[in-house]
N, C-alpha and C positions, 0 to 999 in steps of 0.2 A: 788415821788418816794423814796422808801426806800433804804438806803446806806448804805452797809456791810463792815466791816473790815475782812478778812478774810484770809488765806492761800489757795496760788494755786500748785499745784504739779508740781514738775518738776525732772528731775533726770531720773534715770533708775529702772528697776526692783530691788527691795531688794536693794536701795541703794536713797532715797526719797531725797528730796530739794525742800522745799518752800520759794515763793516769800509770804511775804505779801502784800497785797493789797486791794485798794477801789475798789470797784465794785457795779453795781445796785444788789438788792437780787436777782430778779428774771434771773439772768443770770447763763451760766453755770460755772463751777468749774474754769476749765479753760483758760476762753474765754478770748479775749482781757479787761486788767482793765479800770478805770479811771487814776489810778496812782499806782507804785509800789513804798511802804513806807519802803522796806526793805526786807532781806534775814532771814530764818532759817531751819540751818543743824540739824537733829537731831539727826545723827550718831555721838557718844560720841567720843570727841578725846581723845587721853592718856593725862597727865600730862605734860607740856615743861621738867619739871626739873626731871621726872620719878616717883615724888614722889606727891602722893595727889589724888586727884578723878579726873574720868574722865568730861570731861566738853562738852557743847553743844554752838556753835556759833548762835548768835545773830546779827544782824545790822541790824539797825532802824534808819530813818530820825526821832527823836522826835518831832523836832517842825512841820513838814508835819502831823506827828501822832496827834500831839494836836490839830493842826487845824482841823482835820476831825472828831475827836472825841467833839470838839466846837460846830460844827453846824452841830452835831447831827448823826453819823455816830453810827450803830449800832455793836461792835464784836462780832464775833462767841465766844463761850467757847474756844476754842484752842487760838485764839489771843486773848482773855480777859486773859489769862493765861500767855501770851508771855507779852502784855501790862502791866500787874502786876509787871512781876518779873525786867521790863524796870523802873518802878517806874510811869507810866502813870497813871494807874488805881488802886483803892484799889482790893485787893483780894477778891475773892470770898469765900462765907462760905465752908470749908472741913469739912465734917462729924467727928465727935469725934473718933478719934483712928485711922484715915487715916493718914498716915502721906508719906512724898515726899521719893521715894525711891533715893538713893545717887548714880545713872547713869543719875538721870532729875535734878540735880543739873546746874544750869550755870555760868558758872567761868568769861566768858567774855560778855558783851553787848557793843559794840563799837558803839557810836553813830556818825550821821555824821551831823556835824552842816555848813556845808558849804549850801548856796543857791543855789537853783535850776540851775539858770545861772552858778554859779560856777561849780557844778557837771558835765554841760555837757560840760562847756569848758573843762575840766580835761577829760572825758572821748573821746570826739575828738579829743584831744592831743595823747591819747594814743593807736587811733586807726588807 
């Protein structure tokens, strides 16, 4: 079976929020994934200090993402773009003249370097 890394949409209307997930290629977009690698919030956040550009929040477990890429998981185009911003993949070629718009720049990418068991214990402690 082909395994894909793609986005699963959550949130409400006009306020999307995405989980970066690993799932079988033939499953539905919002079906239960094999693993959740992180989150992506596409709504630009205002700068913290009031100056500079707006930024989008990406949280990604880079160790697990590298594992799934290593065993052959195929990222979708959007997931490829997010993983390339995190430095896990080479960016795909952009046609000449096409540039990133300022509101699409990512200011913060936070990596979760804890093991799966440690994240689970921390989550259970907060619940």
